[in-house]
Phi, psi and omega in degrees: 000133178283117182259012180239160178224162179255127178244128176298144184301319181296320177298316180297317180298319179295318179294316180298315179301315181297317179296316181296322176297320179297327184263022167098003179284136172297158188304314184296318180289324177297319178295316180297311180298316180297325180292317181294311182297322180290316181298318178297327177288317177302323183280358173090008179266066188296327182296337181236036179211255185300323180286345181257358188292316180299317178298323178295318179296325179293325177294325175294313181302321185274001174083009177280331174248121181259105197309316191250016174289142179255138176293151185230132175288126183247343180195149178199142172214118182054244188268003184243131177228146175248132182234151174255118184283351176057025183058026176288177180301127186299324183292322180288316180299320182290323176299316181292322178296319179297312180296322182290321179297322177295317180300315180296319181297330177295329180271328189240359184089328179217143179223138180231123176244122176252126192245121174256164170058043177244195185227177186307130181272004184065262179252109183298330181301333180306316184287329175296316176302316182297316183290317182296322179293340173264014173077027175249143161285142187225132174225128182211154174205164182221152169266172182218180169294155179296119184216010181215132175288148166299158181295123182096355180256165177247343180257148184279120176235347179250155168267158177273046193316106183294145182231136180237132171226125183227145180225136175299143181202115176048047179079355178237234183194155164256119188231113170268121181228103189221143165279159177275004165262158182302320176228141174289161177293330175297319179292325179294316178298317180298315178298320178296317179299325180276351181073030184250148172278159177285156181292324179225175179301132182251351182165198183247151173272183184292345175274357180083020178258140173300140184215152174256005183268113183302324182296324179288326178286322176297325178291317182280336185060031179245073179290156184268125177296139176297130184068023177058242183293334182292317179295321176300315179298317179299315179301318180298314182291322177297323178292318177301313182294321178296319184293312185285325182287324186266345190058037181251193180282147175264174183303316183293329178286323175296321181295328177296341177282348179068002181213140183278096172204163184074041183282169177239141185214155179232136181230120180238130177238140178237124181277102182299330184295344181267000177279146179300326182265022186306316185294339181261359185295317181299316177298318181300313180295318179302316181297319179295313181291322175304312179295319179301317182289343177277010179302145176278126185254162173264128178062226182258016181301141179253135177271119182233153176267159181303124180099346183295321180295329179300322181298319178292315179298318182299314182297317182292316182293326176289328180281312187263340187109160184268122178291125180226138175295136185302318180300318181295314182293325176296320179295322181291315180296331181290345178281343185291000000 
């Protein structure tokens, strides 16, 4: 039985907007949130868009996300600023922090906005795409509630703190958007819903054995750090940097709240146009990607750069409609 349906992007955007308005968002903020959730769905990142929308609304209902609060600049020196997100919608706070980092970069060559007291940004890659299309290099990361064990541990003390790196490329972008766990929890949930195993080991089961079964990883809550101990170390350093740069909460402090809200994030933009070698950057990147694509493959494997698959998915979903699980869409429509 086919358990998915195709939803036109405009239809999805309209439904998201209507629900957001119903739950207290001002029109401009409702439009902005609906656009981010829809764009992420178009790009095929369903785990952090359409599949996460109902959970997002529940956070609004329970007061963890305050719809119309505006982030506030609390400190700044030269190219570095600290902001308070005021527990506003994470996607709106992240959009504003991205734009502010780009604005600072136009003045200083590089801009950094460290954001405390914010909420889940959903898909970090969205902000990377926006910055890269405006000719900025972009680096950003966020901490999370504790949901990943340190290497060699069984209890979670680390977040799977997502990291985004984006570079302009041929009018689009090369965008790395990764959790510091091998699979994000959203990806695990999606695989479980589809009844699919993971491509590679995603974590441990309750017996302490590596497993490709998403349900077993979700049960044990022992996701596998990307690169094993290296991913655990990366997660730790990202958490430290978010906390000290933003003057916000660290992963262990967020975890004490028993609910993932009040996160800390960092957004860095670099204005390529101010570099001495700006005119040669496009050629440099093209040469690197050309060489990369000449990799010798096993079988019929295709070598793609980070974000390349998104371009193909985006084109298909805009043409054919966005595939959504019927159960998920029914839950969203029930919010109207």
